[in-house]
VEXZA-430008 format. One line per field, with one value per residue (C-alpha): residue number from 1; x negated, y, z negated. Coordinates in pm, 1 decimal, padded with zeros to 6 digits, always signed. Layout:
// VEXZA-430008
n <- NUM	...
east <- X	...
north <- Y	...
up <- Z	...
// end
This chain:
// VEXZA-430008
n <- 1	2	3	4	5	6	7	8	9	10	11	12	13	14	15	16	17	18	19	20	21	22	23	24	25	26	27	28	29	30	31	32	33	34	35	36	37	38	39	40	41	42	43	44	45	46	47	48	49	50	51	52	53	54	55	56	57	58	59	60	61	62	63	64	65	66	67	68	69	70	71	72	73	74	75	76	77	78	79	80	81	82	83	84	85	86	87	88	89	90	91	92	93	94	95	96	97	98	99	100	101	102	103	104	105	106	107	108	109	110	111	112	113	114	115	116	117	118	119	120	121	122	123	124	125	126	127	128	129	130	131	132	133	134	135	136	137	138	139	140	141	142	143	144	145	146	147	148	149	150	151	152	153	154	155	156	157	158	159	160	161	162	163	164	165	166	167	168	169	170	171	172	173	174	175	176	177	178	179	180	181	182	183	184	185	186	187	188	189	190	191	192	193	194	195	196	197	198	199	200	201	202	203	204	205	206	207	208	209	210	211	212	213	214	215	216	217	218	219	220	221	222	223	224	225	226	227	228	229	230	231	232	233	234	235	236	237	238	239	240	241	242	243	244	245	246
east <- +00000.0	-00292.0	-00392.6	-00043.7	+00050.7	+00284.0	+00364.9	+00462.7	+00763.0	+00934.0	+00816.3	+00930.6	+00673.2	+00799.5	+00664.3	+00519.5	+00357.6	+00432.6	+00699.2	+00481.5	+00250.4	+00528.4	+00506.5	+00832.9	+00709.9	+00494.4	+00443.2	+00727.6	+01043.7	+01009.0	+01266.8	+01320.6	+01555.0	+01623.3	+01595.6	+01815.0	+01923.5	+02236.5	+02045.1	+01803.1	+02095.6	+02252.7	+01922.1	+01912.1	+02236.3	+02176.9	+01852.8	+01903.3	+01932.8	+01633.5	+01420.8	+01552.2	+01429.6	+01093.3	+01047.1	+01131.1	+00841.2	+00908.7	+01118.9	+01202.1	+01394.3	+01771.1	+01802.9	+01562.1	+01551.5	+01297.4	+01061.5	+01152.0	+01071.0	+00737.8	+00645.3	+00747.7	+00585.5	+00294.1	+00235.4	+00277.0	+00529.0	+00692.5	+00723.0	+01079.9	+01183.4	+01558.6	+01822.6	+01907.3	+01538.4	+01454.0	+01742.3	+01671.6	+01295.9	+01322.9	+01596.2	+01372.2	+01076.6	+01288.7	+01420.3	+01066.7	+00948.4	+01278.4	+01425.6	+01721.3	+01894.3	+02170.5	+02422.0	+02556.4	+02839.0	+03139.4	+03461.2	+03484.7	+03624.8	+03330.2	+03081.4	+03232.9	+03188.3	+02828.1	+02761.5	+02925.7	+02714.6	+02394.3	+02479.5	+02539.0	+02247.9	+01985.2	+02002.5	+01679.6	+01819.8	+02045.5	+02281.0	+02511.1	+02694.5	+02883.2	+03150.4	+03127.7	+03427.2	+03513.9	+03458.3	+03223.3	+03057.6	+02988.3	+03029.9	+02764.8	+02970.8	+02988.8	+02612.5	+02545.4	+02783.8	+02597.5	+02258.1	+02378.8	+02504.8	+02182.0	+01940.7	+02125.3	+02062.7	+01702.4	+01689.5	+01373.1	+01550.4	+01850.1	+02037.8	+02252.9	+02539.1	+02731.0	+02697.8	+02464.4	+02372.9	+02519.0	+02315.1	+01981.1	+02040.2	+02151.6	+01857.7	+01603.8	+01766.9	+01775.1	+01463.8	+01278.6	+01575.5	+01619.7	+01466.5	+01382.5	+01083.1	+01253.6	+01570.9	+01674.0	+01957.0	+02112.5	+02465.8	+02665.2	+02458.7	+02679.4	+02982.6	+02784.6	+02641.2	+02978.4	+03152.3	+03407.5	+03282.4	+03146.7	+02769.4	+02562.5	+02368.7	+01993.1	+01915.7	+02041.7	+01818.7	+01523.4	+01558.0	+01649.4	+01997.5	+02206.5	+02316.9	+02506.3	+02695.3	+02775.9	+02936.8	+03177.8	+03248.5	+03288.5	+03361.3	+03495.3	+03147.4	+02992.9	+03243.4	+03182.8	+02804.1	+02767.3	+02692.1	+02403.9	+02268.7	+02274.8	+02091.5	+01819.0	+01779.3	+01781.6	+01504.4	+01294.3	+01312.3	+01236.9	+00938.8	+00810.1	+00835.4	+00662.3	+00965.7	+01018.5	+00768.9	+00789.7
north <- +00000.0	+00235.6	+00225.4	+00311.0	+00652.6	+00877.7	+01244.1	+01475.1	+01678.5	+01916.6	+01704.0	+01377.6	+01117.2	+00990.3	+00670.2	+00732.9	+00407.2	+00085.0	-00120.5	-00427.8	-00295.4	-00360.4	-00715.2	-00898.9	-01101.7	-00994.8	-00999.6	-00754.7	-00629.8	-00305.2	-00059.1	+00100.9	+00401.4	+00682.2	+01062.0	+01312.1	+01676.3	+01554.6	+01341.4	+01631.6	+01858.4	+01594.5	+01538.3	+01902.4	+01849.8	+01492.2	+01434.9	+01058.7	+01047.8	+01279.7	+01048.4	+00741.7	+00884.2	+00981.1	+00637.2	+00460.3	+00251.4	+00331.5	+00638.3	+00646.5	+00881.3	+00895.9	+01104.7	+01354.1	+01651.7	+01549.3	+01492.5	+01844.3	+01984.5	+01800.8	+01942.0	+02292.8	+02297.9	+02056.0	+02026.6	+01649.7	+01423.8	+01135.7	+00794.1	+00711.9	+00441.5	+00503.7	+00280.0	+00066.4	+00043.8	-00083.8	-00332.2	-00494.8	-00490.4	-00695.6	-00920.0	-01002.3	-01072.1	-01295.3	-01477.0	-01556.9	-01690.6	-01819.0	-01714.6	-01572.6	-01233.8	-01104.9	-00828.9	-00627.3	-00380.4	-00325.0	-00530.0	-00908.6	-00895.8	-00692.2	-00911.3	-01225.3	-01076.1	-00996.4	-01353.1	-01492.1	-01267.3	-01368.4	-01735.5	-01659.9	-01425.1	-01531.0	-01907.9	-01920.3	-01697.4	-01798.3	-01524.4	-01468.8	-01160.9	-01001.0	-00730.8	-00512.0	-00318.4	+00001.5	+00261.3	+00548.8	+00396.4	+00029.7	-00122.6	-00338.5	-00643.4	-00526.0	-00483.2	-00819.1	-00995.1	-00842.5	-00940.2	-01293.9	-01341.2	-01207.6	-01393.1	-01722.3	-01706.8	-01575.8	-01385.5	-01267.0	-00939.5	-00769.2	-00522.2	-00271.8	-00082.4	+00115.5	+00470.4	+00746.4	+00817.8	+00513.8	+00257.5	+00431.2	+00482.0	+00121.2	-00024.2	+00180.2	+00117.9	-00259.7	-00313.5	-00491.6	-00722.8	-00839.4	-01166.9	-01054.4	-00917.7	-00608.4	-00413.0	-00203.8	+00053.2	+00083.7	+00216.9	+00247.8	-00019.7	-00279.0	-00164.8	-00125.0	-00475.3	-00626.3	-00443.9	-00277.1	+00062.2	+00145.8	+00136.0	+00427.8	+00320.8	+00268.7	+00528.8	+00808.0	+00691.8	+00669.7	+01036.7	+01129.3	+01254.9	+00994.6	+01265.7	+01440.1	+01123.8	+01061.7	+01406.6	+01319.7	+00972.5	+01074.1	+01449.9	+01412.3	+01308.1	+01610.2	+01843.6	+01680.3	+01706.4	+02045.0	+02237.2	+02002.8	+02019.9	+02399.6	+02403.5	+02190.6	+02411.5	+02724.5	+02588.0	+02485.5	+02840.3	+03002.2	+02772.9	+02840.5	+03214.3	+03167.6	+03305.4	+02983.5	+02755.3	+02381.9
up <- +00000.0	-00070.3	+00296.9	+00421.0	+00549.6	+00352.3	+00413.8	+00126.7	+00241.7	-00002.0	-00295.8	-00141.4	-00036.1	+00301.2	+00457.4	+00804.9	+00907.5	+01093.6	+00914.0	+00970.1	+00697.3	+00441.6	+00307.9	+00253.0	-00041.9	-00332.7	-00706.0	-00764.9	-00598.8	-00398.6	-00266.2	+00073.7	+00073.9	+00321.6	+00294.9	+00481.0	+00448.1	+00269.1	+00019.7	-00037.8	-00124.9	-00348.8	-00528.4	-00638.1	-00830.5	-00951.3	-01141.3	-01157.4	-00779.5	-00743.5	-00954.5	-00770.3	-00439.8	-00587.5	-00745.0	-00418.5	-00290.8	+00076.3	+00152.6	+00525.6	+00752.1	+00774.5	+01088.6	+01239.5	+01009.4	+00747.8	+01039.5	+01156.7	+00812.8	+00810.9	+01152.3	+01052.4	+00708.7	+00745.7	+01119.0	+01080.4	+01248.4	+01059.5	+01218.8	+01322.8	+01075.5	+01039.1	+00880.7	+01186.8	+01283.6	+00936.1	+00926.3	+01262.1	+01205.8	+00888.3	+01025.0	+01322.5	+01093.2	+00872.0	+01177.8	+01293.6	+00957.2	+00820.1	+00489.8	+00302.1	+00299.7	+00073.6	+00150.0	-00145.0	-00087.7	+00138.7	+00149.7	+00148.9	+00504.2	+00633.2	+00448.6	+00599.8	+00946.7	+00860.0	+00743.3	+01058.0	+01278.3	+01098.7	+01158.9	+01526.0	+01599.7	+01343.7	+01313.2	+01110.5	+00834.5	+00546.1	+00427.7	+00131.8	+00007.3	-00279.0	-00274.2	-00587.1	-00721.0	-00533.8	-00805.0	-00875.6	-01182.7	-01248.0	-01592.1	-01753.7	-01658.4	-01295.2	-01277.5	-01436.4	-01196.5	-00901.9	-01041.0	-01115.3	-00759.4	-00607.8	-00833.6	-00802.2	-00425.4	-00462.7	-00132.8	+00033.3	+00116.3	-00044.4	+00177.8	-00012.7	+00149.9	-00113.4	+00030.9	-00083.9	-00365.2	-00540.7	-00346.6	-00400.3	-00772.0	-00818.9	-00625.2	-00822.0	-01159.8	-01119.4	-00904.6	-01185.9	-01253.4	-00893.8	-00775.7	-00421.1	-00235.2	-00093.8	-00169.7	+00130.2	+00121.2	+00467.5	+00408.3	+00729.6	+00906.5	+00734.4	+00936.1	+01258.3	+01232.6	+01136.8	+01422.1	+01193.4	+01318.8	+01661.8	+01645.4	+01771.7	+02079.3	+02010.3	+02278.8	+02052.4	+01767.2	+02005.4	+02102.5	+01743.0	+01830.5	+01646.9	+01403.6	+01686.2	+01782.9	+01416.4	+01392.2	+01674.9	+01536.8	+01170.7	+01151.6	+00796.2	+00677.4	+00848.0	+00679.0	+00341.3	+00368.8	+00540.6	+00217.7	+00127.6	+00481.7	+00486.4	+00151.5	+00307.7	+00615.4	+00400.5	+00180.1	+00482.3	+00620.2	+00282.0	+00223.0	+00575.2	+00512.5	+00174.8	-00003.7	-00198.7	-00368.3	-00315.6
// end
């Protein structure tokens, strides 16, 4: 890990290296989470979330704009490792070596579609899942039930899809209690992979314009997150003009 490339952007250490440098196994469980303008804005109002992002082992891009901030403030680009890129990268690696993945989050119907698709597309991977209760805060019993289901299966990789910031906070809080090599928060990728929502074509991620397609597909999310996004852009400009300290 010491030889891997990270870029410090607005006090967040963002991974900017080849995903192949991240081992799947290891002596301890590690987390992969994403950073976006929305999560930046949320982190300013939620210290637990802020610390969860900063304690993440590998913080990767969710969209283009943290790369934009890095270019503007540091003159450094950040390697494009977004949610779908990360998911399919590790699924392909698991398929080649064989192993087990677990999906935590979403509805039982969506999770069943995910398991069916894994059986169809990744015959060398075993998959199980668990649908936690749909509520803002989990009880101790809820958390233990999730951990029991995961650790009974002993996956190589745990994928978490419970929306931001709940998934990142949960993954970081329970990292040391999870019997897996990697815990990866991928949110909306659950629905795209299951086919319950129309997936954004890989072309748009390649040219870093997936955010624009997402606005047209889910305008309610854009409206809900616009305040956090504007906070991010405002801070980038103020820091660039040396009117705000990082």
